[in-house]
Structures are given as C-alpha cells and as structure tokens.
C-alpha positions as CSV (number, residue, x, y, z in Angstrom):
1,M,88.5,119.1,48.5
2,L,88.7,119.3,52.2
3,S,89.5,115.7,53.7
4,E,87.3,114.3,55.9
5,P,88.7,113.3,59.7
6,L,90.0,109.8,60.0
7,D,87.5,107.5,61.5
8,Q,88.5,105.1,64.2
9,E,88.8,102.2,61.5
10,E,91.3,104.4,59.6
11,L,93.6,104.9,62.4
12,P,96.6,102.8,63.1
13,E,96.0,99.7,64.7
14,D,98.1,100.4,67.3
15,E,96.9,103.7,68.0
16,A,93.1,102.8,67.8
17,S,93.4,100.0,70.4
18,E,95.7,101.8,72.4
19,E,94.2,102.0,75.9
20,P,94.1,105.8,77.3
21,H,95.8,106.3,80.5
22,P,93.9,106.0,83.6
23,D,95.0,109.6,84.0
24,N,93.2,110.9,80.7
25,A,90.1,108.4,81.3
26,T,88.9,109.6,84.7
27,P,89.5,113.0,86.4
28,R,92.5,113.5,88.4
29,M,91.9,113.3,92.4
30,S,93.3,116.1,94.8
31,L,95.9,115.3,97.4
32,F,92.6,115.6,99.6
33,D,90.8,112.9,97.8
34,H,93.6,110.3,97.9
35,L,94.0,111.3,101.8
36,E,90.3,110.8,102.1
37,E,90.3,107.4,100.1
38,F,93.2,105.9,101.6
39,R,91.5,106.6,105.2
40,S,88.3,105.0,103.8
41,R,90.2,101.6,102.8
42,L,92.5,102.0,106.2
43,I,88.9,102.2,108.4
44,K,88.1,98.9,106.3
45,V,91.0,97.1,107.0
46,F,90.7,97.9,111.0
47,I,87.1,96.7,110.9
48,G,88.1,93.6,109.4
49,L,91.3,93.1,111.9
50,V,88.7,93.9,114.9
51,I,86.5,91.0,113.4
52,T,89.3,88.6,112.8
53,T,91.3,89.3,116.1
54,A,87.5,88.8,117.6
55,C,87.0,85.4,116.0
56,S,90.8,84.4,117.2
57,F,89.9,85.1,120.8
58,F,87.0,82.4,120.7
59,M,89.8,80.0,119.0
60,A,92.3,80.8,121.1
61,P,92.3,77.5,123.1
62,W,92.8,75.4,119.7
63,I,95.7,77.8,118.8
64,F,97.4,77.2,122.4
65,D,97.1,73.5,121.9
66,L,98.4,73.9,118.2
67,M,101.5,75.8,119.6
68,K,102.2,73.6,122.6
69,S,102.5,71.0,120.2
70,R,105.8,72.2,119.0
71,A,107.5,71.6,122.5
72,E,105.9,68.4,123.4
73,G,106.5,67.2,127.0
74,T,107.3,70.9,128.2
75,Q,105.4,72.0,131.3
76,L,104.0,75.6,130.8
77,I,103.7,77.9,133.6
78,R,102.3,81.4,134.4
79,T,103.7,83.5,137.4
80,G,101.6,86.6,137.1
81,V,97.9,87.1,137.9
82,A,97.0,88.7,134.5
83,E,99.5,87.2,132.4
84,M,97.1,84.6,131.0
85,V,94.4,87.3,129.8
86,G,97.7,89.6,128.4
87,T,98.6,86.2,126.3
88,Y,95.3,85.4,125.1
89,M,94.9,89.1,123.5
90,K,98.3,88.7,122.1
91,V,97.6,85.4,120.5
92,S,94.3,86.7,119.2
93,L,95.9,89.9,117.8
94,M,98.5,87.9,115.9
95,S,96.2,85.0,114.7
96,G,93.8,88.3,113.6
97,V,96.2,90.3,111.8
98,A,97.3,87.1,109.9
99,L,93.6,86.4,108.9
100,A,93.2,89.8,108.0
101,M,96.0,89.9,105.9
102,P,94.6,89.2,102.5
103,L,91.8,92.2,103.0
104,A,94.8,94.5,103.7
105,V,96.7,93.5,100.7
106,Y,93.4,93.9,98.8
107,Q,92.6,97.3,99.7
108,L,96.0,98.5,98.8
109,V,96.3,97.0,95.6
110,M,92.6,98.7,95.1
111,F,93.8,102.1,96.4
112,I,97.1,102.1,93.8
113,S,95.2,100.6,90.9
114,P,93.6,103.6,89.4
115,G,97.1,104.9,88.4
116,L,98.0,101.7,86.9
117,R,97.2,100.5,83.3
118,A,95.1,97.6,82.4
119,Q,98.3,95.3,82.0
120,E,99.6,96.2,85.4
121,K,96.2,96.1,87.1
122,R,95.6,92.3,86.0
123,F,99.3,91.5,86.9
124,L,98.8,93.0,90.7
125,Y,95.4,91.2,90.8
126,F,97.4,87.7,89.8
127,M,100.0,88.7,92.5
128,M,97.4,89.0,95.3
129,P,96.7,85.2,96.0
130,V,100.3,84.7,95.7
131,V,101.2,86.8,98.6
132,F,99.1,85.2,100.6
133,L,100.2,81.7,100.0
134,S,103.8,82.8,100.3
135,F,103.0,84.1,104.0
136,L,101.4,80.8,104.7
137,L,104.5,78.8,103.2
138,G,106.8,81.2,105.4
139,A,104.5,80.3,108.4
140,A,104.3,76.9,107.9
141,F,108.5,76.5,107.4
142,A,108.8,78.5,110.9
143,F,106.2,76.5,112.6
144,F,106.7,73.0,111.3
145,I,110.7,73.0,110.6
146,L,112.6,75.8,112.3
147,L,110.5,75.5,115.6
148,P,111.0,72.0,116.7
149,P,114.5,72.2,116.7
150,G,115.2,75.5,117.9
151,L,112.3,75.2,120.8
152,N,114.5,72.0,121.6
153,F,117.7,73.6,121.9
154,L,116.7,76.8,123.8
155,I,114.6,74.7,126.4
156,H,116.8,71.6,127.1
157,F,120.6,73.6,127.0
158,G,122.0,73.5,130.4
159,E,118.8,71.7,131.8
160,E,121.6,69.6,133.9
161,I,122.5,72.6,135.8
162,A,118.6,74.4,136.2
163,T,115.5,73.0,135.8
164,P,113.4,74.6,132.7
165,L,110.4,76.2,134.3
166,I,108.8,78.1,130.9
167,R,106.2,80.5,131.2
168,I,103.3,80.8,128.9
169,G,104.0,84.5,128.1
170,D,107.8,83.9,126.9
171,Y,106.5,80.9,125.2
172,V,104.0,82.0,123.2
173,S,106.3,85.1,122.4
174,V,108.9,83.2,120.7
175,V,106.5,81.0,118.7
176,S,104.0,83.5,117.3
177,T,107.1,85.9,116.7
178,L,109.0,83.3,114.4
179,T,105.9,82.5,112.8
180,F,104.4,85.5,111.7
181,W,107.9,87.7,110.9
182,L,109.1,84.5,108.8
183,G,105.9,84.3,107.1
184,L,106.7,87.8,106.2
185,S,109.8,87.4,105.1
186,F,108.8,84.6,102.8
187,E,106.9,87.2,100.8
188,T,110.3,89.0,100.2
189,P,111.2,87.4,96.6
190,I,107.3,88.0,95.5
191,V,107.9,91.7,96.1
192,I,111.1,91.9,94.3
193,F,109.8,90.4,91.5
194,V,106.7,92.8,91.5
195,L,109.1,95.7,91.9
196,T,111.3,94.8,89.2
197,R,108.3,93.8,86.7
198,I,107.0,97.5,87.3
199,G,110.9,98.7,86.6
200,L,111.6,99.9,90.4
201,I,114.7,97.5,90.7
202,T,116.8,95.8,88.5
203,P,118.8,92.4,89.3
204,A,122.1,94.1,88.9
205,Q,121.3,96.0,91.6
206,L,120.4,93.2,93.7
207,T,123.2,91.6,92.8
208,R,125.7,94.4,93.9
209,H,124.0,94.7,97.1
210,R,124.3,91.1,97.9
211,R,126.8,91.4,100.5
212,L,124.5,94.2,102.6
213,A,121.2,92.0,102.3
214,F,123.3,89.3,103.9
215,V,124.3,91.4,106.6
216,G,120.7,92.5,107.1
217,A,119.4,89.0,107.0
218,F,121.6,88.3,110.4
219,V,120.5,91.7,111.7
220,L,116.9,90.8,111.4
221,G,117.8,87.6,112.4
222,A,118.6,88.8,115.9
223,V,115.8,91.3,115.9
224,I,112.9,88.4,114.9
225,T,114.5,85.9,117.4
226,P,113.8,86.6,121.2
227,T,117.1,85.4,122.2
228,L,120.8,86.5,121.5
229,D,122.7,82.8,120.8
230,P,123.7,82.7,117.5
231,F,122.2,79.4,116.9
232,N,118.8,80.9,116.5
233,Q,120.0,83.8,114.8
234,T,121.6,81.2,112.0
235,L,118.2,79.4,111.5
236,V,116.3,82.7,110.9
237,A,119.1,84.3,108.7
238,V,120.0,81.4,106.3
239,P,116.5,80.8,105.3
240,L,116.5,84.8,104.5
241,M,119.6,84.7,102.4
242,L,118.1,81.8,100.6
243,L,114.9,83.8,99.7
244,Y,116.9,87.2,98.7
245,E,118.9,84.6,96.2
246,I,115.5,83.3,95.0
247,G,114.3,87.0,94.7
248,I,117.3,87.7,92.7
249,L,116.5,84.7,90.4
250,L,113.3,85.7,89.8
251,S,114.1,89.6,89.2
252,K,116.2,88.1,86.3
253,I,113.0,86.6,85.2
254,A,110.8,89.5,85.3
255,F,113.5,91.9,84.1
256,R,113.5,89.8,80.8
257,Q,109.7,89.7,80.7
258,R,109.9,93.7,81.2
259,N,112.5,94.0,78.1
260,Q,110.6,91.4,75.7
261,G,107.6,93.4,76.4
262,N,109.1,96.7,75.3
263,N,110.9,95.1,72.4
264,S,107.7,94.3,70.8
265,I,106.2,97.5,71.3
266,A,109.0,99.1,69.7
267,I,109.6,97.0,66.8
268,S,105.6,96.3,65.8
269,P,104.6,97.5,62.5
270,V,102.5,100.4,61.8
271,K,99.8,99.1,59.9
272,R,97.6,101.3,57.8
C-alpha cells in the first residue's frame, strides 16, 4: 500500500514553519530590472531633494540667524557681488540634503529588502529611525559643543595683529561642513552594528585595524575642517575615535546576538 504524501501538519515543525527565501517566493529579477528599479528610486530621492532644498531656501534667513548664533558678536561681511546668492544656495542645498536623508535611507532599504529574509527586513526597518537620530545627534554635537570653542579660537587667534573680517561665505562653509559631516560620522557605530549583525565584519577585525582607523580619523579631521591647524583637526578626530570604540562595543553585542541566533537554530530539536 502506497503511503500518502505528508500533509503540512505532518512535516517537522521547523520545516513547516520555515519561511521560504525571497528568491523562492518571487521570480528572480534580471540585471536590467534591478537597474530600472534603482533608477526609479534614485529619481524619487532626487525629487525629494528638490522639494526639501526649495523649502530650505525660504527658511534660509532663520537658518542664517541660527548659524550666526555660534559666534555672537562677530560681524560678517561679503566681498563679492554674487557671494550672498551662492551662500544662500549652499545653505539651502545642505539643509535640503539633511532633510531628505530619511527618504534616501528608506529608498535604499526598500531597494535591498527583496533579497533579505523576514527577520533581516524587520531589523533594517527598526534601524532606519536609529540612523536618522544618530545623524541628528552628531549634528547637534557639532553645532552646540564643537563649533563654539572652535570658532572662538579661529576668529580671535592673532586678533592683536590683524582685525578679523569674516566673510559670510567662509563662515557658512565652516559651520555647514562641520555640522553635516559630523552628523554623518555619528552614524559610524550604527553602520558597524548592522554590518556585524549581517555577518560582513567581526569585532576581531575591527580591533585588529584600530590603529589604521585612528590614523583615518585624523585624515578625516583634516578633510572635514577647512583649516590646517591641529586644534580643529583634533576636535574632529577625537570624537571619531570615540565613535569607532563605541562601534567595536556594539559590534561585540551584534556578534553575540548573531551567534546565539545561529546556535538556537542548530540545536533546536526536530518535532515529529
């Protein structure tokens, strides 16, 4: 007598409840389809950037007052006919990029999500607001903690020799550059945590390359700061090194969680 095929209820529980990989659930996309989807999402990000930049342009006077508050008592000047127009556009674009960042992160996650399992998708969805909050925390650190002493040093250094006349373009460049790039830098621990969680890096690798990371922090400090003085480079490099150390701690947590998850799958008994 031939045995009938096993029903879904008669299958082992882990096999019956196991979620199929997205490749088995949906047809594979060709390279052209991936490129077309990437182009579509890139267009959406660009449209969002245009909208946020336009909104920032009308908010520019308020943004300028906020920037000037970091160096109170300093008289800003302009030396070019079109300098203020260019400065307006730069402030609007930088603010627009910051406001459009949640949309960019969302489109990136949605682009890679079809190749992920359900648990990995939930993890990425959870990390999306964390990434944005990390950017805000870094921007706030630069604006409220780093900029006041840094600008005070730069503006008043050597004023007994020469009277400081600060151009509005230079001032905005220093403030916006430091705020924006330190905001991005504060996302480093989150990026390290995610890369460890999905198995691309390990805490041992991060520890082994610590010296190289510290050298890179000073290189980035030299790139981010518009001046070559070691004072401002150190103000930027030290937080970057601390962020790297925080990233190592988060990487150890993510590595432990990943191993525990793998072990629970490996040792779970098969119910018959």
